[in-house]
Each structure stands twice: as C-alpha cells, then as structure tokens.
KEBA-361170 format. One record per residue (C-alpha): x, y, z. Coordinates in steps of 0.25 Angstrom, whole numbers, plus 5000, padded with zeros to 4 digits. Layout:
# KEBA-361170
SITE     xx     yy     zz
SITE      X      Y      Z
...
# end
This chain:
# KEBA-361170
SITE     xx     yy     zz
SITE   4941   5327   4685
SITE   4944   5316   4676
SITE   4945   5320   4661
SITE   4946   5314   4648
SITE   4953   5320   4635
SITE   4944   5320   4623
SITE   4942   5328   4611
SITE   4929   5337   4611
SITE   4923   5328   4601
SITE   4926   5315   4609
SITE   4921   5321   4621
SITE   4908   5325   4614
SITE   4904   5312   4609
SITE   4908   5305   4622
SITE   4899   5314   4630
SITE   4887   5312   4620
SITE   4888   5297   4620
SITE   4887   5298   4636
SITE   4874   5306   4636
SITE   4863   5296   4639
SITE   4848   5296   4637
SITE   4839   5291   4648
SITE   4839   5277   4643
SITE   4854   5276   4645
SITE   4858   5277   4630
SITE   4865   5289   4624
SITE   4856   5301   4622
SITE   4864   5304   4609
SITE   4864   5290   4602
SITE   4875   5294   4592
SITE   4880   5304   4582
SITE   4877   5306   4567
SITE   4889   5311   4560
SITE   4894   5317   4547
SITE   4908   5320   4548
SITE   4916   5332   4542
SITE   4928   5340   4546
SITE   4920   5347   4557
SITE   4918   5334   4565
SITE   4925   5322   4559
SITE   4938   5324   4566
SITE   4932   5327   4580
SITE   4919   5322   4582
SITE   4921   5311   4571
SITE   4933   5305   4579
SITE   4925   5306   4592
SITE   4913   5299   4587
SITE   4922   5288   4581
SITE   4927   5286   4595
SITE   4914   5283   4601
SITE   4907   5276   4589
SITE   4905   5263   4596
SITE   4897   5269   4607
SITE   4891   5281   4601
SITE   4888   5280   4586
SITE   4890   5289   4575
SITE   4881   5288   4562
SITE   4885   5294   4549
SITE   4874   5302   4542
SITE   4874   5307   4527
SITE   4869   5321   4530
SITE   4870   5330   4542
SITE   4856   5334   4542
SITE   4850   5321   4540
SITE   4859   5313   4550
SITE   4854   5324   4560
SITE   4840   5321   4556
SITE   4842   5306   4560
SITE   4847   5311   4574
SITE   4835   5320   4576
SITE   4825   5309   4572
SITE   4832   5299   4581
SITE   4830   5309   4593
SITE   4815   5311   4589
SITE   4812   5297   4588
SITE   4819   5295   4602
SITE   4810   5305   4608
SITE   4823   5314   4611
SITE   4828   5304   4621
SITE   4840   5302   4612
SITE   4847   5310   4601
SITE   4859   5309   4592
SITE   4871   5318   4588
SITE   4875   5323   4574
SITE   4888   5329   4570
SITE   4893   5335   4557
SITE   4904   5343   4551
SITE   4905   5358   4551
SITE   4898   5366   4540
SITE   4888   5359   4530
SITE   4887   5347   4539
SITE   4883   5355   4551
SITE   4874   5364   4543
SITE   4867   5352   4538
SITE   4863   5348   4552
SITE   4856   5362   4555
SITE   4843   5357   4548
SITE   4843   5345   4557
SITE   4846   5353   4569
SITE   4834   5362   4566
SITE   4825   5350   4564
SITE   4829   5345   4578
SITE   4827   5358   4584
SITE   4813   5360   4579
SITE   4809   5346   4584
SITE   4816   5347   4597
SITE   4825   5335   4595
SITE   4839   5332   4601
SITE   4851   5330   4592
SITE   4865   5334   4594
SITE   4872   5341   4582
SITE   4887   5341   4582
SITE   4892   5349   4570
SITE   4907   5352   4568
SITE   4911   5366   4569
SITE   4922   5376   4565
SITE   4936   5376   4573
SITE   4934   5382   4586
SITE   4949   5387   4585
SITE   4946   5393   4571
SITE   4960   5389   4567
SITE   4956   5384   4553
SITE   4945   5394   4552
SITE   4937   5393   4542
SITE   4936   5378   4541
SITE   4930   5371   4530
SITE   4914   5372   4530
SITE   4915   5384   4540
SITE   4905   5395   4538
SITE   4911   5408   4542
SITE   4903   5419   4549
SITE   4909   5432   4545
SITE   4904   5439   4557
SITE   4905   5428   4568
SITE   4917   5419   4569
SITE   4910   5409   4579
SITE   4899   5405   4569
SITE   4899   5392   4561
SITE   4888   5384   4553
SITE   4885   5378   4566
SITE   4878   5390   4571
SITE   4867   5387   4562
SITE   4863   5376   4573
SITE   4861   5386   4583
SITE   4846   5390   4580
SITE   4843   5375   4578
SITE   4849   5369   4590
SITE   4844   5369   4604
SITE   4858   5369   4610
SITE   4870   5374   4602
SITE   4885   5375   4606
SITE   4898   5376   4598
SITE   4909   5368   4604
SITE   4922   5376   4603
SITE   4929   5370   4615
SITE   4929   5356   4620
SITE   4925   5359   4634
SITE   4912   5365   4628
SITE   4907   5351   4627
SITE   4906   5350   4642
SITE   4894   5360   4642
SITE   4889   5359   4627
SITE   4886   5344   4628
SITE   4878   5343   4640
SITE   4870   5355   4635
SITE   4868   5347   4622
SITE   4862   5335   4629
SITE   4854   5344   4638
SITE   4847   5350   4626
SITE   4845   5337   4619
SITE   4839   5331   4631
SITE   4830   5343   4636
SITE   4816   5341   4631
SITE   4813   5355   4631
SITE   4826   5360   4624
SITE   4828   5347   4616
SITE   4834   5349   4602
SITE   4847   5349   4594
SITE   4860   5353   4600
SITE   4872   5358   4591
SITE   4886   5357   4596
SITE   4895   5363   4586
SITE   4908   5356   4588
SITE   4920   5364   4583
SITE   4929   5354   4575
SITE   4942   5358   4582
SITE   4936   5357   4596
SITE   4930   5343   4592
SITE   4945   5338   4592
SITE   4950   5345   4604
SITE   4953   5338   4617
SITE   4949   5341   4631
SITE   4949   5335   4644
SITE   4935   5331   4647
SITE   4929   5328   4661
SITE   4926   5313   4660
SITE   4913   5315   4668
SITE   4908   5323   4656
SITE   4907   5310   4648
SITE   4899   5302   4659
SITE   4886   5297   4654
SITE   4874   5306   4657
SITE   4859   5303   4655
SITE   4851   5314   4649
SITE   4836   5313   4655
SITE   4826   5320   4646
SITE   4818   5328   4656
SITE   4802   5329   4657
SITE   4800   5343   4661
SITE   4787   5344   4670
SITE   4778   5356   4668
SITE   4775   5368   4677
SITE   4762   5364   4686
SITE   4756   5377   4682
SITE   4757   5374   4667
SITE   4751   5360   4670
SITE   4739   5366   4677
SITE   4737   5377   4666
SITE   4737   5366   4655
SITE   4728   5357   4663
SITE   4718   5368   4665
SITE   4718   5371   4650
SITE   4715   5356   4647
SITE   4704   5356   4657
SITE   4697   5368   4651
SITE   4699   5363   4636
SITE   4687   5358   4629
SITE   4695   5354   4616
SITE   4709   5351   4620
SITE   4719   5344   4610
SITE   4734   5339   4612
SITE   4744   5341   4602
SITE   4755   5331   4603
SITE   4769   5335   4599
SITE   4782   5329   4598
SITE   4785   5332   4613
SITE   4775   5320   4616
SITE   4785   5311   4610
SITE   4797   5317   4616
SITE   4791   5316   4630
SITE   4786   5302   4628
SITE   4772   5307   4631
SITE   4764   5299   4621
SITE   4757   5290   4630
SITE   4755   5301   4640
SITE   4749   5310   4629
SITE   4739   5298   4626
SITE   4735   5297   4641
SITE   4734   5312   4642
SITE   4725   5313   4630
SITE   4716   5301   4634
SITE   4715   5306   4648
SITE   4710   5320   4645
SITE   4703   5317   4631
SITE   4712   5327   4623
SITE   4715   5324   4609
SITE   4729   5323   4604
SITE   4734   5328   4590
SITE   4749   5326   4585
SITE   4759   5335   4579
SITE   4769   5329   4569
SITE   4779   5327   4581
SITE   4768   5322   4590
SITE   4762   5312   4581
SITE   4762   5298   4586
SITE   4761   5303   4601
SITE   4748   5296   4601
SITE   4745   5284   4592
SITE   4736   5288   4580
SITE   4725   5280   4585
SITE   4724   5286   4599
SITE   4710   5291   4600
SITE   4714   5305   4605
SITE   4725   5306   4594
SITE   4718   5315   4584
SITE   4730   5315   4575
SITE   4740   5325   4569
SITE   4738   5340   4571
SITE   4740   5352   4562
SITE   4744   5355   4548
SITE   4746   5340   4545
SITE   4736   5336   4555
SITE   4723   5328   4556
SITE   4709   5334   4555
SITE   4706   5327   4568
SITE   4718   5334   4575
SITE   4716   5347   4569
SITE   4701   5348   4572
SITE   4703   5346   4587
SITE   4715   5356   4587
SITE   4706   5366   4580
SITE   4695   5365   4591
SITE   4705   5363   4603
SITE   4704   5373   4614
SITE   4717   5368   4620
SITE   4729   5363   4612
SITE   4738   5355   4621
SITE   4752   5353   4614
SITE   4761   5342   4619
SITE   4775   5343   4615
SITE   4772   5351   4602
SITE   4779   5364   4597
SITE   4766   5368   4589
SITE   4772   5368   4576
SITE   4764   5375   4565
SITE   4760   5361   4559
SITE   4754   5358   4572
SITE   4746   5370   4574
SITE   4742   5373   4560
SITE   4751   5386   4561
SITE   4742   5389   4573
SITE   4729   5389   4566
SITE   4724   5375   4571
SITE   4720   5378   4585
SITE   4707   5386   4582
SITE   4699   5386   4595
SITE   4697   5401   4599
SITE   4702   5398   4613
SITE   4712   5387   4611
SITE   4723   5386   4621
SITE   4737   5380   4619
SITE   4745   5371   4628
SITE   4759   5366   4625
SITE   4766   5355   4633
SITE   4780   5356   4629
SITE   4794   5354   4636
SITE   4799   5366   4629
SITE   4793   5380   4634
SITE   4796   5385   4620
SITE   4785   5376   4614
SITE   4776   5375   4627
SITE   4773   5390   4625
SITE   4771   5392   4610
SITE   4759   5400   4606
SITE   4755   5404   4620
SITE   4753   5389   4624
SITE   4750   5386   4638
SITE   4763   5379   4641
SITE   4765   5366   4648
SITE   4780   5365   4648
SITE   4784   5350   4651
SITE   4787   5337   4646
SITE   4774   5331   4638
SITE   4773   5319   4646
SITE   4774   5326   4660
SITE   4765   5337   4656
SITE   4754   5327   4651
SITE   4756   5319   4665
SITE   4754   5332   4673
SITE   4742   5337   4664
SITE   4735   5323   4666
SITE   4737   5325   4681
SITE   4732   5339   4681
SITE   4720   5336   4672
SITE   4716   5323   4680
SITE   4704   5317   4674
SITE   4700   5329   4665
SITE   4695   5325   4651
SITE   4693   5335   4640
SITE   4681   5334   4631
SITE   4682   5323   4621
SITE   4689   5327   4608
SITE   4680   5327   4595
SITE   4677   5313   4590
SITE   4679   5307   4576
SITE   4690   5317   4572
SITE   4701   5306   4571
SITE   4692   5296   4564
SITE   4688   5307   4554
SITE   4703   5310   4551
SITE   4707   5296   4549
SITE   4695   5293   4540
SITE   4699   5305   4531
SITE   4714   5302   4530
SITE   4715   5287   4531
SITE   4711   5285   4517
SITE   4722   5294   4512
SITE   4732   5283   4517
SITE   4726   5271   4510
SITE   4733   5265   4498
SITE   4728   5271   4485
SITE   4717   5264   4478
SITE   4725   5267   4464
SITE   4738   5259   4465
SITE   4744   5268   4454
SITE   4741   5281   4461
SITE   4752   5290   4466
SITE   4752   5288   4482
SITE   4750   5299   4491
SITE   4758   5301   4504
SITE   4746   5298   4512
SITE   4745   5284   4505
SITE   4760   5282   4508
SITE   4758   5285   4522
SITE   4746   5275   4523
SITE   4755   5264   4517
SITE   4766   5267   4527
SITE   4756   5268   4539
SITE   4750   5254   4535
SITE   4765   5248   4535
SITE   4768   5254   4548
SITE   4767   5248   4562
SITE   4768   5252   4577
SITE   4783   5254   4576
SITE   4783   5262   4563
SITE   4789   5276   4564
SITE   4785   5285   4552
SITE   4793   5297   4550
SITE   4795   5310   4541
SITE   4798   5324   4541
SITE   4794   5333   4529
SITE   4786   5334   4516
SITE   4772   5327   4514
SITE   4773   5316   4524
SITE   4774   5323   4537
SITE   4760   5329   4535
SITE   4754   5316   4530
SITE   4760   5308   4540
SITE   4756   5317   4551
SITE   4741   5316   4546
SITE   4741   5301   4542
SITE   4751   5293   4550
SITE   4745   5285   4561
SITE   4756   5284   4572
SITE   4754   5271   4580
SITE   4763   5276   4592
SITE   4773   5286   4597
SITE   4785   5288   4589
SITE   4778   5282   4576
SITE   4779   5295   4569
SITE   4792   5303   4567
SITE   4790   5317   4560
SITE   4800   5328   4559
SITE   4790   5339   4557
SITE   4796   5350   4566
SITE   4806   5353   4555
SITE   4800   5344   4544
SITE   4814   5343   4538
SITE   4815   5336   4525
SITE   4825   5325   4525
SITE   4823   5321   4540
SITE   4816   5308   4536
SITE   4826   5298   4532
SITE   4836   5303   4542
SITE   4825   5303   4553
SITE   4821   5289   4550
SITE   4835   5284   4553
SITE   4834   5292   4566
SITE   4821   5286   4570
SITE   4825   5272   4567
SITE   4838   5274   4575
SITE   4829   5279   4586
SITE   4820   5267   4586
SITE   4826   5256   4578
SITE   4814   5247   4580
SITE   4804   5257   4573
SITE   4799   5255   4559
SITE   4803   5269   4553
SITE   4796   5274   4541
SITE   4801   5287   4535
SITE   4792   5295   4526
SITE   4799   5304   4516
SITE   4796   5312   4504
SITE   4805   5313   4492
SITE   4808   5327   4495
SITE   4813   5324   4509
SITE   4820   5312   4504
SITE   4828   5320   4494
SITE   4832   5330   4504
SITE   4839   5321   4513
SITE   4840   5306   4511
SITE   4855   5303   4514
SITE   4852   5296   4527
SITE   4846   5285   4520
SITE   4860   5280   4517
SITE   4863   5282   4532
SITE   4851   5273   4536
SITE   4856   5262   4526
SITE   4870   5263   4532
SITE   4865   5261   4546
SITE   4855   5251   4542
SITE   4843   5260   4548
SITE   4830   5254   4543
SITE   4818   5263   4540
SITE   4808   5265   4529
SITE   4807   5277   4521
SITE   4795   5280   4512
SITE   4799   5291   4501
SITE   4786   5297   4495
SITE   4791   5303   4482
SITE   4781   5315   4478
SITE   4792   5321   4469
SITE   4795   5333   4477
SITE   4790   5341   4489
SITE   4775   5337   4489
SITE   4772   5343   4503
SITE   4777   5357   4500
SITE   4771   5356   4486
SITE   4757   5354   4492
SITE   4760   5366   4502
SITE   4764   5375   4491
SITE   4751   5372   4484
SITE   4743   5373   4497
SITE   4749   5387   4499
SITE   4745   5392   4485
SITE   4759   5389   4478
SITE   4762   5383   4465
SITE   4768   5369   4465
SITE   4783   5373   4464
SITE   4796   5367   4467
SITE   4791   5356   4476
SITE   4787   5344   4468
SITE   4797   5341   4457
SITE   4786   5343   4447
SITE   4786   5358   4451
SITE   4801   5360   4452
SITE   4811   5366   4443
SITE   4817   5353   4438
SITE   4820   5348   4424
SITE   4817   5334   4427
SITE   4808   5328   4437
SITE   4816   5320   4447
SITE   4814   5305   4447
SITE   4821   5301   4460
SITE   4822   5286   4463
SITE   4821   5287   4479
SITE   4822   5272   4480
SITE   4835   5271   4473
SITE   4840   5283   4480
SITE   4837   5277   4494
SITE   4843   5263   4489
SITE   4856   5270   4485
SITE   4857   5274   4499
SITE   4855   5260   4505
SITE   4840   5260   4507
SITE   4831   5249   4503
SITE   4822   5257   4493
SITE   4810   5254   4485
SITE   4800   5263   4477
SITE   4785   5259   4477
SITE   4774   5263   4468
SITE   4762   5262   4476
SITE   4756   5262   4490
SITE   4755   5247   4490
SITE   4770   5246   4486
SITE   4773   5255   4497
SITE   4766   5246   4507
SITE   4773   5234   4502
SITE   4787   5241   4503
SITE   4784   5246   4517
SITE   4780   5231   4521
SITE   4795   5227   4517
SITE   4802   5238   4526
SITE   4805   5228   4538
SITE   4813   5220   4528
SITE   4822   5231   4524
SITE   4835   5234   4531
SITE   4840   5248   4532
SITE   4832   5260   4525
SITE   4820   5257   4517
SITE   4815   5267   4507
SITE   4801   5266   4499
SITE   4798   5276   4489
SITE   4784   5280   4484
SITE   4780   5291   4474
SITE   4768   5299   4480
SITE   4758   5310   4475
SITE   4764   5324   4480
SITE   4750   5330   4481
SITE   4740   5323   4491
SITE   4741   5326   4505
SITE   4731   5323   4516
SITE   4719   5332   4514
SITE   4713   5330   4528
SITE   4718   5337   4541
SITE   4728   5347   4542
SITE   4727   5362   4545
SITE   4733   5375   4540
SITE   4748   5378   4540
SITE   4753   5392   4539
SITE   4761   5392   4526
SITE   4762   5407   4521
SITE   4756   5410   4508
SITE   4761   5421   4499
SITE   4753   5434   4501
SITE   4755   5438   4487
SITE   4758   5429   4474
SITE   4755   5430   4460
SITE   4750   5416   4460
SITE   4735   5415   4458
SITE   4728   5410   4470
SITE   4738   5413   4480
SITE   4730   5425   4486
SITE   4719   5415   4489
SITE   4729   5406   4496
SITE   4735   5417   4504
SITE   4721   5422   4508
SITE   4718   5408   4513
SITE   4731   5408   4521
SITE   4728   5421   4527
SITE   4714   5415   4532
SITE   4721   5403   4538
SITE   4731   5412   4545
SITE   4720   5418   4553
SITE   4718   5405   4560
SITE   4732   5405   4566
SITE   4732   5408   4581
# end
C-alpha cells in the first residue's frame, strides 16, 4: 500500500477538495474561515497550502459566514456545499446558531471548529470550558443536538472513517444536514502515513429513493376517492428538481397547488393551478381550498405550524393527510399516509398509477379575488409625503424585478408580506429562510446566493432590526466584490413582533424604540454605516425615489444598499389564518381575559 505522510489537517483539506459532485466540480467548493489559536496553526497552514485549487474566504463573524455557506447550499439545491472553520471557544459557539438553522432547513454544511488538546498537556487552554463532572466535554458538544452527524477527531486516523461519514450525510437526501467534526488542535498538527488511495477523487451521487409500491397504491387510491384534494408544495420540491413535474402532475389530475415559504416559486405565480401561499402568512385563495380539502397531499414539506395554521387550517371532518418525503420522520408526521420517496420519482409513479384520472375542478375565481384584494396594497402611494408601507416597498421592488431576480429574506415583517405578495416568475426566484427565521441571515445569505448563481439579480430585503443584529458581512461582500442589492426598511424597531404583541393583547413594550427604555430615540444612519463598510449606499424618501434607485442597481459594482423609512404598523389584512401563540391565562391588564377567551375558542379548531 502506497502511503503519503501529511498532518491530519493537510489530509483533511486534501480529501475534501477531492470529493466531487455529479457535475464533476468539487462538492465542497471551498472553506470560510476565521482563524484563532484552535485552528490557525493546523488547519490554517493546511488551507494555505491548497489555496490555489480550493479557496478559503475570510468572514467577519463565525455565525454569519456560516449563513453564507448555508444560503449557498440552499440556492444550489443541496448539490454543492461549503465548509466553515473557527477557533475553539467563542468562535465555535458562534456557529451553533447557524448549525441549528441548517439542521431545521435540512441543508448541508461542514463545520470544522477547533477543539481542546486531545493529549491534555496544557489543559485547560485559553477559551476552554471545563465540565466539572466530565473530562471529555468541550464547547463543541453544543453542536451535537444541531448536527446530523457529529464526531470529535482525537486521532489522525479517525479521519479515515469520519470524513466519508460526513460526505455521506451531506449528500443523503433523507439525512441531509449539518456535519460537525470537532478537530482537536494538537491532532490537526500531528503527522500520519495516509493511504494514497484515500485522496483519490470520488463522485457523490445524490440518490433518488423510489417508493414502496404498496405506498404508491394506497396514495393513488386516496387521490381517486378525493373530491377536494390540494397539494402543499414544500422545499423538497426544489431539492428534488421536481418543479416541472409538479406542474405536469397538477395539470394532469386537476389538483390545485399551494406553497409553503420554502416551496414558494415551485410553480410560477401565474400558473392557473397555483393558488398561492398557504397558512398563517397565506392567501385567502390557498387557505380556502385547504379548509375544505378532504385530501391534503404534502410534497416535500415538514408541515411547520405556519403552514398548517398550528393544525387548525384543515377543517374538513373526514380529511386525510398524505406526505411525500424522502425522510420517514417527515413522511409520517401527524398520522399521515406516507409515501417515502424522492418527490420527482413519487410524482412520476403516482401519475402512472392514476392514469387519466382527473379530480373535480377546484373552485373558480379564488385566485382572481385574492389578487384583486391585495394588488392595490403594493401600488405606489397617492400621497408622496406619506410614510410608505412595507407592501408598497414590495410593490416597488416587484416592478423593478425581472425573470432573473431572486428576492430573499429571513425574519421580521418581510417574510409574511413577501410570502403573500411576491409574484415569483420561476423556480429559485424566492429564497426565504423561514425554517429557523434567523435574524441576521439576510446579508450573509445574499452573498451565498450570489456565489451560487452569479448571473442572478439578488435583492435582499431586511428590516432595521435584522440589519442591526448582523451586518458585518457587508464588508466581506465589498472585499470580494460581490454585487447584490439590499433594501433596508427602517421602521425603528421590531415592527413585526410589536404587532404580534398587540394582537395577543399585550401593551406595546420593548419592541419599537418608541416603547423601549431609552433615554434618546436612536437616529441611525444606515446608509452611512453601509457605506463605511464599502457598500454604495443611498437613503430614499419615497417610493418614487426607491424605484429610481432600484433602476440604477445594474450600474453599481459590489454591494448596493438602499434605505427607506417605513410605517411599522400596517400589514396585509387579507388572507392568513390563526397561529397558536399562547395568551396569559391571568393578567391584571384590562381586556386580557377576553383575548384569552378568544384564544381558547381558536384552540378548539386544532386537529
């Protein structure tokens, strides 16, 4: 057996660079890194040695650079991913939130946090957290509940099994998610004689699991018996590349389609059978068919509470639930009839089983009524001096968009408004991180989207709250020359949660700056702040000025930021359904008892 002597860190990066996607390019396209004493000497030196063929990018914050990697994987439909490395201690812990985000969204990313000395000679080291009752614990154990695969590399030869397991997890459609390899810092620098064959290029094919024939037959029977079926398209439609097949299936069998946040853009907005967004932030058209549906056919959805209206949306007394999903865990939720398979394959086999069967036509006019109600909300205001609403901002961005535009967001007011109002023209035109709805994902995520699809016109929608929480990767975008447009809507606080607070009977408190314990109301110049990090930035005073600024975005190099003040109170009054947010049973506040009584009544609709 021919061997080659390398440090464990050198062996790791050489192996990772040799793992190929089905298109012949590296599955892991590079590594984001912030170096510290836990990874700079070992992994840092190894990454430097391979930098001409496998790039390393420098981030500003461990969490946000991981968000970039995750957004990249999401926009690439899980066919490619990135690695992220940090030092021991706070650097590693900063990435735990990002790991949770990837775990919830079933997205591949490889975390390589530095760890303590396996030999324990200098124990305890700087930034080490000591467990008084367990000498094997470090901060990296926090990754365990938010990783699909976790390993601690305490010997060089551990990589011979750990690395293939990591790649297997990230490329397995049913088990896909974040992998954490906690890499002890002394082991990173330790040499070992590695089998040369270990570094041979390997192609990782993403399987398309086929369904059990019995499950196909059962689901086909349920569809034949249904009078009012509806399809709920989730993110799995995109990951499977099943968008066209879904359109064909819906048309062949006359079944209306509604979209989750992750599933939005699975069908173009103007497809006649696309009845729009579903659930708490859904359209009246979509929620109406779901409320009356006797068969709910989920395709690649995990049935999150925003999708199901906290399981109060599906009200037909004899409704049945079917779940097409690669993961058995999701396919069998809430007693669903499972069809455990790849979405594209499952739809193909159902089409073959159903033949020419067509369901009764869905109700007419629902979609037209929805747009008649909400389209006026996105029009430019008649009064030029009125404080714009978020809906009017969305309208301006929509009018400036085109077939290659990707609109993206994650938290605050915009996810709900975009889900309801954005008209996605084709698959991949809508990128929403709403599995974890992590504030601060937006700017870092926009970089990831642009790196994944450089030709796309990326527009990041972010509120002032999320921008304040995590904005430092704007400097990274400027350094790398990554061009995208960020629209910052400044409503001077957390407007979304303020409305929820009011809607659940609470007093306006600690969300908008006007209701927080501050001595001076902040007057934050977001345009100046973004410009200080290298962005081209402008503040606009009206929707007309916003449209003019958007029209100039193709003339800008690097990140482009447009800031506009908005009204924190209005939201789209149409559509939507109940969301279970517990209201206090007792409170000294007047009126809370009535709010609790309404809440108890609404809970009775859960099933």
